[in-house]
A tleap script that builds the chain and sets N, CA, C and O, in Angstrom:
source leaprc.protein.ff14SB
mol = sequence {
  NMET ALA ASN PRO LYS ILE ALA GLY THR SER
  PRO ILE ARG VAL GLU LEU GLU ALA GLY LYS
  LYS TYR ALA TYR CYS THR CYS GLY GLU SER
  ASP ASN GLN PRO PHE CYS ASN GLY ALA HIE
  LYS GLY THR GLU PHE VAL PRO LYS VAL PHE
  ILE ALA GLU GLU THR LYS THR VAL GLY MET
  CYS THR CYS LYS GLN THR ALA ASN PRO GLY
  PHE CYS ASP GLY SER HIE LYS ALA CLEU
}
set mol.1.N position { 101.808 278.127 83.706 }
set mol.1.CA position { 101.259 277.898 85.038 }
set mol.1.C position { 101.336 279.195 85.839 }
set mol.1.O position { 102.335 279.912 85.778 }
set mol.2.N position { 100.305 279.483 86.568 }
set mol.2.CA position { 100.246 280.673 87.417 }
set mol.2.C position { 101.141 280.503 88.638 }
set mol.2.O position { 101.394 279.384 89.085 }
set mol.3.N position { 101.608 281.607 89.163 }
set mol.3.CA position { 102.402 281.589 90.388 }
set mol.3.C position { 101.476 281.744 91.583 }
set mol.3.O position { 100.528 282.527 91.538 }
set mol.4.N position { 101.748 280.999 92.655 }
set mol.4.CA position { 100.913 281.148 93.852 }
set mol.4.C position { 101.201 282.469 94.548 }
set mol.4.O position { 102.276 283.046 94.386 }
set mol.5.N position { 100.244 282.938 95.315 }
set mol.5.CA position { 100.429 284.125 96.151 }
set mol.5.C position { 101.341 283.745 97.314 }
set mol.5.O position { 101.187 282.677 97.907 }
set mol.6.N position { 102.283 284.615 97.636 }
set mol.6.CA position { 103.128 284.391 98.807 }
set mol.6.C position { 102.302 284.791 100.020 }
set mol.6.O position { 102.043 285.973 100.243 }
set mol.7.N position { 101.895 283.807 100.795 }
set mol.7.CA position { 101.013 284.056 101.939 }
set mol.7.C position { 101.789 284.488 103.175 }
set mol.7.O position { 101.212 285.065 104.097 }
set mol.8.N position { 103.095 284.215 103.205 }
set mol.8.CA position { 103.924 284.578 104.341 }
set mol.8.C position { 105.378 284.361 104.010 }
set mol.8.O position { 105.711 283.739 103.002 }
set mol.9.N position { 106.245 284.874 104.861 }
set mol.9.CA position { 107.683 284.732 104.609 }
set mol.9.C position { 108.389 283.953 105.710 }
set mol.9.O position { 109.607 284.040 105.866 }
set mol.10.N position { 107.622 283.203 106.457 }
set mol.10.CA position { 108.193 282.300 107.449 }
set mol.10.C position { 107.223 281.135 107.635 }
set mol.10.O position { 106.022 281.282 107.408 }
set mol.11.N position { 107.738 279.989 108.045 }
set mol.11.CA position { 106.862 278.833 108.212 }
set mol.11.C position { 105.936 278.985 109.413 }
set mol.11.O position { 106.196 279.765 110.330 }
set mol.12.N position { 104.862 278.229 109.382 }
set mol.12.CA position { 103.934 278.151 110.509 }
set mol.12.C position { 104.156 276.791 111.167 }
set mol.12.O position { 104.111 275.759 110.497 }
set mol.13.N position { 104.393 276.792 112.463 }
set mol.13.CA position { 104.573 275.543 113.210 }
set mol.13.C position { 103.195 274.913 113.450 }
set mol.13.O position { 102.276 275.560 113.952 }
set mol.14.N position { 103.081 273.647 113.080 }
set mol.14.CA position { 101.811 272.926 113.192 }
set mol.14.C position { 102.067 271.562 113.814 }
set mol.14.O position { 103.027 270.880 113.458 }
set mol.15.N position { 101.219 271.174 114.731 }
set mol.15.CA position { 101.273 269.839 115.323 }
set mol.15.C position { 100.398 268.924 114.463 }
set mol.15.O position { 99.172 269.036 114.478 }
set mol.16.N position { 101.032 268.024 113.719 }
set mol.16.CA position { 100.301 267.058 112.899 }
set mol.16.C position { 99.991 265.835 113.741 }
set mol.16.O position { 100.768 265.447 114.614 }
set mol.17.N position { 98.845 265.236 113.466 }
set mol.17.CA position { 98.396 264.069 114.216 }
set mol.17.C position { 98.447 262.830 113.322 }
set mol.17.O position { 97.869 262.826 112.235 }
set mol.18.N position { 99.123 261.800 113.766 }
set mol.18.CA position { 99.279 260.572 112.982 }
set mol.18.C position { 97.934 260.048 112.496 }
set mol.18.O position { 96.977 259.947 113.263 }
set mol.19.N position { 97.878 259.712 111.195 }
set mol.19.CA position { 96.676 259.150 110.608 }
set mol.19.C position { 95.635 260.162 110.177 }
set mol.19.O position { 94.649 259.791 109.539 }
set mol.20.N position { 95.828 261.444 110.510 }
set mol.20.CA position { 94.851 262.483 110.154 }
set mol.20.C position { 95.161 263.042 108.767 }
set mol.20.O position { 96.323 263.209 108.397 }
set mol.21.N position { 94.093 263.330 108.000 }
set mol.21.CA position { 94.229 263.874 106.653 }
set mol.21.C position { 94.267 265.403 106.715 }
set mol.21.O position { 93.494 266.025 107.444 }
set mol.22.N position { 95.169 265.989 105.946 }
set mol.22.CA position { 95.336 267.440 105.874 }
set mol.22.C position { 95.309 267.878 104.416 }
set mol.22.O position { 95.687 267.115 103.527 }
set mol.23.N position { 94.865 269.103 104.170 }
set mol.23.CA position { 94.862 269.681 102.826 }
set mol.23.C position { 95.649 270.995 102.881 }
set mol.23.O position { 95.152 272.012 103.366 }
set mol.24.N position { 96.879 270.954 102.376 }
set mol.24.CA position { 97.770 272.102 102.370 }
set mol.24.C position { 97.398 273.049 101.225 }
set mol.24.O position { 97.202 272.610 100.091 }
set mol.25.N position { 97.303 274.331 101.521 }
set mol.25.CA position { 96.992 275.350 100.517 }
set mol.25.C position { 98.184 275.531 99.579 }
set mol.25.O position { 99.294 275.798 100.040 }
set mol.26.N position { 97.970 275.389 98.279 }
set mol.26.CA position { 99.032 275.599 97.300 }
set mol.26.C position { 98.893 276.919 96.551 }
set mol.26.O position { 99.829 277.347 95.877 }
set mol.27.N position { 97.728 277.572 96.663 }
set mol.27.CA position { 97.504 278.811 95.916 }
set mol.27.C position { 97.940 280.059 96.684 }
set mol.27.O position { 98.225 281.094 96.082 }
set mol.28.N position { 97.991 279.959 98.013 }
set mol.28.CA position { 98.364 281.101 98.839 }
set mol.28.C position { 97.211 282.018 99.191 }
set mol.28.O position { 97.415 283.008 99.893 }
set mol.29.N position { 96.012 281.723 98.730 }
set mol.29.CA position { 94.854 282.600 98.943 }
set mol.29.C position { 94.024 282.247 100.180 }
set mol.29.O position { 93.171 283.036 100.586 }
set mol.30.N position { 94.251 281.102 100.774 }
set mol.30.CA position { 93.456 280.665 101.921 }
set mol.30.C position { 93.619 281.602 103.117 }
set mol.30.O position { 94.725 282.066 103.397 }
set mol.31.N position { 92.539 281.875 103.808 }
set mol.31.CA position { 92.576 282.652 105.051 }
set mol.31.C position { 92.917 281.741 106.231 }
set mol.31.O position { 93.003 282.198 107.370 }
set mol.32.N position { 93.108 280.463 105.954 }
set mol.32.CA position { 93.358 279.466 106.987 }
set mol.32.C position { 94.758 278.855 106.808 }
set mol.32.O position { 94.928 277.645 106.958 }
set mol.33.N position { 95.752 279.685 106.490 }
set mol.33.CA position { 97.110 279.199 106.222 }
set mol.33.C position { 97.641 278.378 107.386 }
set mol.33.O position { 97.430 278.744 108.543 }
set mol.34.N position { 98.311 277.300 107.110 }
set mol.34.CA position { 98.778 276.814 105.816 }
set mol.34.C position { 97.795 275.858 105.138 }
set mol.34.O position { 98.144 275.199 104.159 }
set mol.35.N position { 96.588 275.783 105.650 }
set mol.35.CA position { 95.629 274.820 105.126 }
set mol.35.C position { 94.636 275.441 104.159 }
set mol.35.O position { 94.377 276.644 104.194 }
set mol.36.N position { 94.092 274.608 103.306 }
set mol.36.CA position { 93.158 275.020 102.264 }
set mol.36.C position { 91.785 275.363 102.851 }
set mol.36.O position { 91.288 274.693 103.756 }
set mol.37.N position { 91.190 276.430 102.307 }
set mol.37.CA position { 89.812 276.766 102.664 }
set mol.37.C position { 88.927 276.844 101.419 }
set mol.37.O position { 87.791 277.313 101.489 }
set mol.38.N position { 89.453 276.383 100.277 }
set mol.38.CA position { 88.677 276.391 99.037 }
set mol.38.C position { 88.863 277.636 98.202 }
set mol.38.O position { 88.209 277.772 97.168 }
set mol.39.N position { 89.729 278.553 98.607 }
set mol.39.CA position { 89.934 279.812 97.887 }
set mol.39.C position { 90.502 279.590 96.481 }
set mol.39.O position { 90.457 280.500 95.653 }
set mol.40.N position { 91.025 278.415 96.203 }
set mol.40.CA position { 91.607 278.116 94.889 }
set mol.40.C position { 90.545 277.858 93.815 }
set mol.40.O position { 90.866 277.811 92.628 }
set mol.41.N position { 89.318 277.696 94.212 }
set mol.41.CA position { 88.269 277.345 93.242 }
set mol.41.C position { 88.262 278.349 92.086 }
set mol.41.O position { 88.298 279.560 92.301 }
set mol.42.N position { 88.217 277.828 90.863 }
set mol.42.CA position { 88.237 278.664 89.673 }
set mol.42.C position { 89.660 278.956 89.186 }
set mol.42.O position { 89.844 279.697 88.221 }
set mol.43.N position { 90.665 278.375 89.850 }
set mol.43.CA position { 92.055 278.537 89.425 }
set mol.43.C position { 92.608 277.165 89.050 }
set mol.43.O position { 91.909 276.157 89.152 }
set mol.44.N position { 93.845 277.135 88.622 }
set mol.44.CA position { 94.483 275.856 88.285 }
set mol.44.C position { 95.081 275.162 89.504 }
set mol.44.O position { 95.600 274.052 89.390 }
set mol.45.N position { 95.013 275.800 90.661 }
set mol.45.CA position { 95.594 275.233 91.875 }
set mol.45.C position { 94.662 274.219 92.529 }
set mol.45.O position { 93.439 274.352 92.477 }
set mol.46.N position { 95.255 273.222 93.133 }
set mol.46.CA position { 94.527 272.237 93.932 }
set mol.46.C position { 95.322 272.036 95.220 }
set mol.46.O position { 96.547 272.159 95.203 }
set mol.47.N position { 94.661 271.733 96.327 }
set mol.47.CA position { 95.398 271.522 97.568 }
set mol.47.C position { 96.237 270.249 97.507 }
set mol.47.O position { 95.924 269.318 96.765 }
set mol.48.N position { 97.286 270.226 98.285 }
set mol.48.CA position { 98.123 269.023 98.438 }
set mol.48.C position { 97.561 268.277 99.642 }
set mol.48.O position { 97.751 268.696 100.784 }
set mol.49.N position { 96.878 267.184 99.387 }
set mol.49.CA position { 96.253 266.392 100.443 }
set mol.49.C position { 97.242 265.306 100.884 }
set mol.49.O position { 97.843 264.619 100.058 }
set mol.50.N position { 97.393 265.170 102.194 }
set mol.50.CA position { 98.293 264.153 102.720 }
set mol.50.C position { 97.778 263.654 104.061 }
set mol.50.O position { 96.991 264.322 104.732 }
set mol.51.N position { 98.234 262.481 104.433 }
set mol.51.CA position { 97.921 261.891 105.735 }
set mol.51.C position { 99.219 261.870 106.534 }
set mol.51.O position { 100.228 261.335 106.074 }
set mol.52.N position { 99.191 262.449 107.723 }
set mol.52.CA position { 100.379 262.490 108.574 }
set mol.52.C position { 100.784 261.082 108.962 }
set mol.52.O position { 99.961 260.292 109.426 }
set mol.53.N position { 102.049 260.775 108.770 }
set mol.53.CA position { 102.564 259.450 109.101 }
set mol.53.C position { 102.827 259.292 110.591 }
set mol.53.O position { 102.764 258.186 111.127 }
set mol.54.N position { 103.124 260.408 111.257 }
set mol.54.CA position { 103.385 260.368 112.694 }
set mol.54.C position { 102.930 261.671 113.334 }
set mol.54.O position { 102.770 262.683 112.650 }
set mol.55.N position { 102.723 261.645 114.634 }
set mol.55.CA position { 102.373 262.852 115.370 }
set mol.55.C position { 103.662 263.598 115.641 }
set mol.55.O position { 104.569 263.084 116.295 }
set mol.56.N position { 103.733 264.822 115.129 }
set mol.56.CA position { 104.924 265.638 115.341 }
set mol.56.C position { 104.645 267.078 114.948 }
set mol.56.O position { 103.680 267.362 114.239 }
set mol.57.N position { 105.495 267.982 115.413 }
set mol.57.CA position { 105.420 269.388 115.057 }
set mol.57.C position { 106.309 269.622 113.848 }
set mol.57.O position { 107.468 269.209 113.826 }
set mol.58.N position { 105.751 270.290 112.840 }
set mol.58.CA position { 106.495 270.570 111.609 }
set mol.58.C position { 106.363 272.048 111.260 }
set mol.58.O position { 105.442 272.725 111.715 }
set mol.59.N position { 107.292 272.536 110.448 }
set mol.59.CA position { 107.207 273.883 109.901 }
set mol.59.C position { 106.565 273.802 108.536 }
set mol.59.O position { 107.148 273.242 107.607 }
set mol.60.N position { 105.375 274.353 108.403 }
set mol.60.CA position { 104.667 274.294 107.129 }
set mol.60.C position { 104.902 275.582 106.349 }
set mol.60.O position { 104.864 276.679 106.906 }
set mol.61.N position { 105.143 275.429 105.065 }
set mol.61.CA position { 105.499 276.527 104.177 }
set mol.61.C position { 104.330 277.482 103.951 }
set mol.61.O position { 103.197 277.056 103.726 }
set mol.62.N position { 104.627 278.786 104.016 }
set mol.62.CA position { 103.623 279.798 103.673 }
set mol.62.C position { 104.036 280.613 102.454 }
set mol.62.O position { 103.216 281.336 101.886 }
set mol.63.N position { 105.315 280.504 102.041 }
set mol.63.CA position { 105.766 281.281 100.880 }
set mol.63.C position { 105.368 280.598 99.571 }
set mol.63.O position { 105.371 281.229 98.514 }
set mol.64.N position { 105.034 279.334 99.640 }
set mol.64.CA position { 104.586 278.530 98.494 }
set mol.64.C position { 105.683 278.309 97.457 }
set mol.64.O position { 105.383 277.977 96.311 }
set mol.65.N position { 106.951 278.488 97.837 }
set mol.65.CA position { 108.080 278.294 96.932 }
set mol.65.C position { 108.854 277.009 97.232 }
set mol.65.O position { 109.817 276.693 96.533 }
set mol.66.N position { 108.450 276.276 98.246 }
set mol.66.CA position { 109.158 275.070 98.669 }
set mol.66.C position { 109.208 273.996 97.583 }
set mol.66.O position { 108.289 273.870 96.774 }
set mol.67.N position { 110.284 273.234 97.581 }
set mol.67.CA position { 110.407 272.096 96.671 }
set mol.67.C position { 109.699 270.865 97.242 }
set mol.67.O position { 109.550 269.855 96.556 }
set mol.68.N position { 109.267 270.957 98.496 }
set mol.68.CA position { 108.577 269.861 99.181 }
set mol.68.C position { 107.219 270.386 99.639 }
set mol.68.O position { 107.039 270.678 100.821 }
set mol.69.N position { 106.254 270.510 98.710 }
set mol.69.CA position { 104.981 271.169 99.021 }
set mol.69.C position { 104.366 270.747 100.352 }
set mol.69.O position { 104.163 269.568 100.644 }
set mol.70.N position { 104.086 271.766 101.126 }
set mol.70.CA position { 103.528 271.579 102.451 }
set mol.70.C position { 104.546 271.892 103.522 }
set mol.70.O position { 104.211 272.463 104.559 }
set mol.71.N position { 105.780 271.522 103.276 }
set mol.71.CA position { 106.784 271.617 104.325 }
set mol.71.C position { 107.884 272.611 103.962 }
set mol.71.O position { 108.386 272.627 102.838 }
set mol.72.N position { 108.242 273.430 104.930 }
set mol.72.CA position { 109.256 274.452 104.724 }
set mol.72.C position { 110.615 273.824 104.403 }
set mol.72.O position { 111.059 272.898 105.081 }
set mol.73.N position { 111.267 274.345 103.356 }
set mol.73.CA position { 112.635 273.920 103.039 }
set mol.73.C position { 113.600 275.108 103.056 }
set mol.73.O position { 114.735 275.008 102.590 }
set mol.74.N position { 113.125 276.243 103.603 }
set mol.74.CA position { 113.960 277.433 103.676 }
set mol.74.C position { 113.892 278.332 102.467 }
set mol.74.O position { 114.609 279.331 102.413 }
set mol.75.N position { 113.056 278.016 101.492 }
set mol.75.CA position { 112.950 278.821 100.281 }
set mol.75.C position { 112.590 280.277 100.551 }
set mol.75.O position { 112.945 281.162 99.772 }
set mol.76.N position { 111.880 280.529 101.665 }
set mol.76.CA position { 111.468 281.895 101.992 }
set mol.76.C position { 112.669 282.811 102.227 }
set mol.76.O position { 112.546 284.032 102.120 }
set mol.77.N position { 113.812 282.242 102.539 }
set mol.77.CA position { 115.011 283.054 102.816 }
set mol.77.C position { 115.523 283.743 101.549 }
set mol.77.O position { 116.255 284.729 101.639 }
set mol.78.N position { 115.150 283.241 100.377 }
set mol.78.CA position { 115.592 283.810 99.108 }
set mol.78.C position { 114.611 284.857 98.567 }
set mol.78.O position { 114.860 285.434 97.508 }
set mol.79.N position { 113.521 285.108 99.261 }
set mol.79.CA position { 112.524 286.074 98.771 }
set mol.79.C position { 112.935 287.499 99.051 }
set mol.79.O position { 112.209 288.431 98.704 }
savepdb mol mol.pdb
quit
């Protein structure tokens, strides 16, 4: 399996809206971090699509090393 590009070394704060669908970039190539813009096409990567369960501000991962895809777990601190 290919390794994703590290798009950043700190999370991006995002206000998620309850019931709204989001597509998190897993390849690291999107110009619209932390969300997918289709840059993964032609690779083995696919976006992590999810629906926000509640309206809240979250830290979304940009290093792409998180154990909880989409959400920062502090993995960037080890880079």
